[in-house]
C-alpha positions in Angstrom: 0.0 0.0 0.0 1.4 3.3 -1.0 2.3 5.6 1.8 0.4 8.9 1.9 2.6 11.9 1.5 1.9 14.7 3.9 1.2 18.2 2.4 4.3 20.4 2.1 4.9 22.6 5.1 4.2 26.3 4.5 7.3 28.3 4.3 7.7 30.9 7.1 9.1 33.3 4.5 6.7 35.7 2.9 6.2 35.3 -0.8 6.9 38.2 -3.2 3.2 38.5 -3.8 2.4 38.7 -0.1 5.2 41.2 0.6 4.1 43.7 -2.0 1.3 44.4 -4.6 3.9 45.7 -7.0 4.3 43.4 -10.1 7.9 42.2 -10.7 7.5 43.0 -14.4 7.1 46.8 -13.8 10.0 49.1 -14.8 12.1 50.3 -11.9 10.9 53.9 -12.0 7.3 52.7 -12.1 7.9 50.4 -9.2 9.4 53.2 -7.2 6.5 55.5 -7.9 4.0 52.8 -6.8 6.1 52.1 -3.7 6.1 55.8 -2.9 2.3 56.0 -3.2 1.9 53.0 -0.9 4.2 54.4 1.8 2.7 57.9 1.4 -0.8 56.4 2.0 0.4 54.6 5.1 2.0 57.8 6.6 -1.0 60.0 5.7 -3.4 57.6 7.3 -1.2 57.5 10.4 -1.0 61.3 10.5 -4.8 61.6 10.2 -5.3 59.1 13.1 -2.8 61.0 15.2 -4.4 64.4 14.4 -7.8 63.0 15.3 -6.5 61.7 18.6 -4.7 64.9 19.5 -7.7 67.0 18.4 -10.1 65.0 20.5 -7.8 65.3 23.5 -7.5 69.1 23.1 -11.2 69.6 22.6 -11.9 67.6 25.8 -9.3 69.6 27.6 -10.8 73.0 26.5 -14.2 71.7 27.6 -12.8 70.8 31.0 -11.1 74.2 31.3 -14.4 75.9 30.6 -16.1 73.6 33.2 -13.7 74.5 36.1 -13.9 78.2 35.2 -17.7 78.1 35.4 -17.7 76.0 38.6 -15.2 78.5 40.2 -17.3 81.5 39.1 -20.4 79.9 40.6 -18.6 79.1 43.9 -17.5 82.7 44.2 -20.8 84.3 43.2 -21.3 86.0 46.5 -18.5 88.4 45.6 -19.7 90.6 42.8 -16.3 91.4 41.3 -14.8 87.9 41.7 -16.2 86.5 38.4 -14.8 89.4 36.4 -11.4 88.8 37.8 -11.2 85.1 37.4 -10.6 84.8 33.7 -8.3 87.8 33.5 -6.0 86.7 36.3 -6.0 83.1 35.1 -5.2 84.1 31.5 -2.2 86.1 32.6 -0.7 83.1 34.4 -1.5 80.5 31.8 -0.2 82.6 28.9 3.2 82.7 30.5 3.4 78.9 30.7 1.3 77.7 27.8 1.4 80.5 25.2 -1.1 82.9 23.6 -3.6 80.1 23.0 -4.7 80.7 26.6 -5.3 84.4 26.5 -8.3 86.1 28.0 -10.3 85.8 24.7 -9.7 82.1 24.3 -10.6 81.4 28.0 -13.9 83.1 27.4 -14.5 80.9 24.4 -13.8 77.8 26.6 -16.2 79.0 29.2 -18.8 79.6 26.5 -18.0 76.1 25.0 -18.9 74.4 28.3 -22.1 76.4 28.7 -23.2 75.6 25.2 -22.3 71.9 25.5 -22.7 71.0 29.1 -22.4 67.2 28.3 -18.9 66.4 26.9 -20.2 63.3 25.2 -22.2 65.6 22.9 -19.1 67.1 21.5 -18.1 65.8 18.0 -14.6 64.6 17.8 -14.6 65.1 14.0 -14.7 68.9 14.5 -11.7 71.1 15.4 -11.6 73.9 18.0 -11.8 76.4 15.2 -15.1 74.7 14.1 -16.4 75.1 17.6 -15.2 78.7 17.8 -17.4 79.5 14.8 -20.4 77.5 16.1 -20.3 79.5 19.3 -21.1 82.6 17.3 -24.5 81.1 16.5 -27.0 82.2 19.2 -29.9 79.9 18.3 -29.4 76.4 19.7 -31.4 74.9 16.8 -29.3 76.7 14.2 -26.1 75.8 16.1 -27.1 72.1 16.2 -27.9 72.2 12.5 -24.5 73.7 11.5 -22.7 71.2 13.8 -24.5 68.2 12.2 -23.9 69.5 8.6 -20.2 70.2 9.3 -19.8 66.6 10.3 -22.0 65.0 7.7 -20.7 67.2 4.8 -17.2 67.4 6.1 -17.1 71.1 5.9 -13.8 72.9 6.4 -13.8 75.8 8.8 -14.0 78.2 5.8 -17.0 76.4 4.4 -18.7 76.4 7.8 -18.1 80.1 8.3 -19.6 80.9 4.8 -22.7 78.8 5.5 -23.2 80.5 8.9 -22.8 83.9 7.3 -25.2 83.2 4.6 -27.8 82.0 7.2 -28.3 78.6 5.6 -30.3 77.3 8.4 -32.8 80.1 8.3 -33.2 79.8 4.5 -33.8 76.1 4.7 -36.2 76.4 7.7 -38.4 78.9 5.9 -40.6 76.3 4.2 -40.7 73.9 7.2 -43.1 73.8 10.1 -42.0 73.5 13.7 -41.6 69.7 13.5 -39.6 70.0 10.3 -37.3 72.7 11.8 -36.6 70.4 14.8 -35.6 67.6 12.5 -33.4 70.0 10.5 -31.7 71.0 13.7 -31.2 67.5 15.0 -30.2 65.7 11.8 -29.0 68.4 9.4 -30.4 68.7 5.9 -32.1 65.5 4.6 -33.0 65.1 1.0 -36.3 63.2 0.9 -38.2 65.2 -1.8 -37.3 67.6 -4.6 -38.3 70.6 -2.6 -35.5 69.8 -0.1 -33.0 70.8 -2.8 -34.3 74.4 -3.1 -33.3 77.4 -1.1 -34.8 80.8 -1.3 -32.8 82.8 -1.8 -29.6 81.2 -3.1 -26.6 83.3 -2.1 -24.1 83.7 -4.9 -21.7 86.3 -3.4 -18.7 84.2 -4.6 -19.3 85.2 -8.2 -17.9 88.6 -7.7 -20.8 90.2 -9.6 -22.6 93.2 -8.1 -26.4 93.3 -7.9 -26.5 97.1 -8.7 -24.3 96.7 -11.8 -25.9 95.8 -15.1 -24.9 92.3 -16.2 -26.2 89.6 -18.6 -27.3 86.1 -17.9 -24.2 84.8 -19.7 -22.1 86.8 -17.2 -23.7 85.1 -14.3 -23.4 81.7 -16.0 -19.7 82.2 -16.7 -19.1 83.3 -13.1 -20.8 80.2 -11.7 -18.8 77.9 -13.9 -15.6 79.7 -12.9 -16.5 79.2 -9.2 -18.1 75.8 -9.7 -16.8 74.4 -6.4 -18.4 77.3 -4.5 -21.6 76.9 -6.4 -21.8 73.1 -5.6 -21.4 74.0 -1.9 -24.3 76.5 -2.1 -26.5 74.0 -4.1 -26.0 71.4 -1.3 -25.7 67.6 -1.1 -25.2 65.1 -3.8 -24.8 67.4 -6.8 -22.6 66.5 -9.8 -22.0 68.9 -12.7 -23.1 67.6 -16.1 -22.8 70.5 -18.5 -23.7 74.0 -19.5 -25.8 75.3 -22.5 -27.2 71.8 -23.0 -28.9 71.8 -26.4 -32.3 70.2 -27.1 -33.8 70.3 -30.6 -37.6 70.3 -31.3 -38.8 70.4 -34.9 -35.5 71.9 -36.0 -35.5 74.7 -33.4 -32.7 74.7 -30.8 -33.1 75.4 -27.1 -30.3 75.7 -24.6 -30.5 74.8 -20.8 -28.1 77.0 -18.9 -26.8 74.4 -16.4 -27.5 70.7 -15.9 -26.6 68.8 -12.8 -27.3 65.3 -11.5 -28.2 64.6 -7.9 -27.3 61.2 -6.6 -29.6 61.5 -3.6 -32.7 62.2 -5.6 -31.4 60.1 -8.5 -32.6 62.8 -11.0 -31.4 65.4 -13.4 -31.4 69.0 -12.1 -32.0 71.6 -14.7 -31.2 75.3 -13.9 -32.1 78.3 -15.9 -30.7 81.7 -15.0 -32.7 84.9 -15.3 -31.8 88.5 -14.8 -34.8 90.4 -13.6 -38.3 89.4 -12.5 -39.7 85.9 -13.1 -42.3 85.6 -15.9 -44.8 82.9 -16.7 -42.8 82.3 -19.9 -39.7 81.4 -17.9 -41.7 78.7 -16.0 -43.3 77.5 -19.2 -39.9 77.1 -20.8 -38.6 75.2 -17.8 -41.7 72.9 -18.0 -40.7 72.1 -21.6 -37.1 71.3 -20.6 -38.3 69.0 -17.7 -40.8 67.2 -20.0 -38.1 66.6 -22.6 -35.6 65.2 -20.1 -38.2 63.0 -18.5 -39.3 61.5 -21.8 -36.0 61.3 -23.7 -33.1 61.1 -21.2 -34.4 59.8 -17.9 -33.8 56.0 -17.3 -36.5 53.8 -15.9 -34.8 53.4 -12.5 -34.3 57.2 -12.2 -36.7 59.8 -10.7 -38.3 62.6 -12.8 -36.0 65.6 -13.5 -36.2 68.8 -11.4 -36.2 72.3 -12.8 -35.1 75.4 -11.0 -35.4 78.9 -12.4 -33.1 81.3 -10.6 -34.1 84.9 -10.8 -33.6 88.2 -9.0 -37.2 88.6 -8.2 -40.3 86.5 -8.3 -44.0 86.5 -7.5 -45.6 83.6 -5.7 -48.9 84.3 -7.6 -47.2 83.9 -10.9 -45.7 80.6 -9.8 -49.0 79.4 -8.4 -51.1 80.1 -11.4 -48.5 79.1 -14.0 -47.6 75.7 -12.7 -50.1 72.8 -12.3 -51.5 71.9 -8.9 -49.5 69.3 -7.1 -46.3 70.3 -8.9 -43.2 68.7 -7.4 -40.8 69.2 -10.3 -40.4 72.9 -11.0 -39.3 75.6 -8.6 -38.5 79.3 -8.8 -36.0 80.8 -6.4 -34.3 84.1 -6.0 -30.6 84.7 -5.9 -28.5 87.3 -4.2 -25.0 88.4 -5.2 -23.9 89.4 -1.8 -23.9 87.9 1.7 -27.0 89.5 3.3 -26.9 90.9 6.8 -29.0 89.1 9.3 -31.5 92.0 9.3 -31.7 92.0 5.5 -32.3 88.3 5.3 -34.8 88.4 8.2 -36.8 91.0 6.2 -36.6 88.8 3.0 -37.6 85.7 4.9 -40.5 87.6 6.5 -41.7 88.8 3.1 -41.3 85.3 1.6 -43.2 83.8 4.5 -46.0 86.3 4.1 -46.3 85.5 0.4 -46.4 81.7 1.1 -49.1 82.2 3.8 -51.1 84.4 1.4 -50.8 81.7 -1.3 -51.9 79.0 1.1 -54.9 81.0 2.2 -55.9 81.6 -1.4 -55.6 77.9 -2.0 -57.9 77.2 0.9 -60.4 79.7 -0.3 -60.5 78.2 -3.8 -61.0 74.7 -2.3 -63.8 75.9 0.0 -65.6 77.6 -3.0 -65.6 74.4 -5.1 
């Protein structure tokens, strides 16, 4: 009877394939390039993990500094001048040992940080101290919670966060929501569940460099948006991908051009944008209806949702929108744009005017339904 041969023992040495993903057939220079990228990825990943650990430790330390300051102030509340002296005297001592990062201004921010986030577990480790310094400028707890969630979800840099706070993004998104919707917005950030969630009013396009009071053409605005496409995508919101400009469609030999076409991966639909200088007309909405119909019938796949059309204009009338578009419309929207970052007072006035028009439109709709 033939003796069974035992399987060969595995070598303790690593094979060339297990040591590296670099094929032996590659030229030396290419192998070195690939090796460099692999090592670079390892070091960058380690650097990111180290930064996150250091950042989380420092954020927690600043929170604790704020906590002990507040506790000391509360313990000395029977002396009226004590609270005023605490931070100034403490900053003077700390700055000598730990540097200017612990000056009087920063200690006040740490104190405010603890008061705004009394539970340290609620602090997001993905955000830096500069993120939180910006968030502390936001007085409304709902708005602050929204910006915090969006900064994490959308991975906003501090510059992007500052821009969104300055443009009052939360207030613009909250305009069309009821109290329950506003609470969800504050708790979870912006969620795209229906086409209307993509639309802001107004859109803020200050990054174009165009001035509202200076005469310009629609092509000037289009050129400026394309030149600053990354900024425009940030203003548009989540899930947008640029598809093209001046997209031509031909009907019975006549050419029409859609200013800007995007695709949104969250709504799984084309987004068609037309730019208008001046007041919105019913012809503008009718033209967008034609564009949407064409894209839906000719270019939208079976597993995609219907296209969405947005007409951006400098002024609009809710009545024109209401009586031009069909009832139950969920595909076509008109929104204003501004070419400067509005002040809080300016935007509050705009939002109040917009809210009044919306309420008036709703009351007219109710009257029409009652009369039928």
